[in-house]
N, C-alpha and C positions, 0 to 999 in steps of 0.2 A: 421517474425511476421505479422499476418494479422490484419488489422484495420477494425472494424465493426462500424455500426451506433451506436451512444451513446444511451444506454438504462439504466433503473434503475437496472435491474438484467439480468444476462447472465446464460445460462445453462452450464453444465460442458462440453458439446460438443463444444459450442461456445468459451469458455475459452480455451479449448484444442487447437482449431484451431488458436485462437488469439496468444497464446504463443508458439505454435508448441511443445506441450507436450502432451503425451498420457493421456487419462482420468484416467487410472489406476494409473499413477504416481501422478496425482493431488489428487486422493483419498488417496494414501499412504502418501503424504505430509500432508494432512489434519489430518491423524491419528497420525502423529509424531510432529506436531506443534500446540500447544494449541491456539495460537493467530489466527489461520486460522479457522474461524467458519462460513462457508456459511449458509445462511438461507435455510430452506427446508420446502416446503408445506407438504410433506410427506417424508417418509424414502427414497424413490427412486429419488426424484427430488431436487437436490441441486441448489441453486440460488446464484450466486456470484455477489457482488456489486463492485463498483470501488475500495473501500478500500481493498476488498479481492484480486482483480486483482493486485493492487499495491503491496500487500504483496507477492503474487505469483511471481511477477517479481523480487522482492528482493530475494526470496528463490531460484529462478532459477539462478540468478546471483551468489549467494553464492555457490550453489552446482555445477553448470556447469563451471563458469568462475573462481571462487576463489578456487574451488576443496574442499569445505567443505563437511563433512558428513551431514546427516540429523540432527543428534544430535548437531553437531557443528553449523549448520545453526539455529537450535532452540535456542541455547545459545546466538548466535550473535544477533538474533532478540530480545530475552528477554533483553539483555544488551542495545540494541538500544532503546527499549521501556522505560527503566529506564532513559536513558540519555535524551530522548524526554520529559519526565515528569519533569526532573530537568531544562531543557532549556525553558519550556513553559512560566513561569512567565517573563523571560527575553525577550522572543519573543513578549509578550503582551506589555511590557514596550517599546521595540524598535518600535513597530507599532504606539504607541502613539506619540513617538518622531518624527517619520517619518511624521505622519499626521500634527503635529505642524509645522515642517519645510516646508511642502508643503503649508500650510496656509500662512506662512511668505513669501514664494516665490511668492505666488499669490498677496499679498499686495505690495511687492516690484515691481512686474511687472506692476501693475496698476499705480504706481507713475511715 
C-alpha cells in the first residue's frame, strides 16, 4: 500500500496506487456497493475522500482476506452500518463519561 500526502479528494488513479487495486476493480466495486459513492465533477472524474478510502479498505479486506464475494461484502457493510447506527448513542454517552473522568483526574492531580 502506498501512502500519499493527505488531501481532501483523491483521483481514482491515486486511490488505485494507494490500495494496490486496479481502477477497473474500484469502478466495479462502486457499481456493486451502494454505500460507496465518490463525488464526481463530471461523469469521467471520480473524487474519493477519506471516508470512501476507508470503505474501500474494508471492502478490500472482506474480498481479498476474508474471501467474501462482492454481494457478501455489500451485505456485511450494510449490516455494519446498521450496527454503527445502533452503537452511536452509546458512543456519545461514553465520550461524555470519559470527558468527565478526565476532568476529575485533572482536579485530583492539582491537589
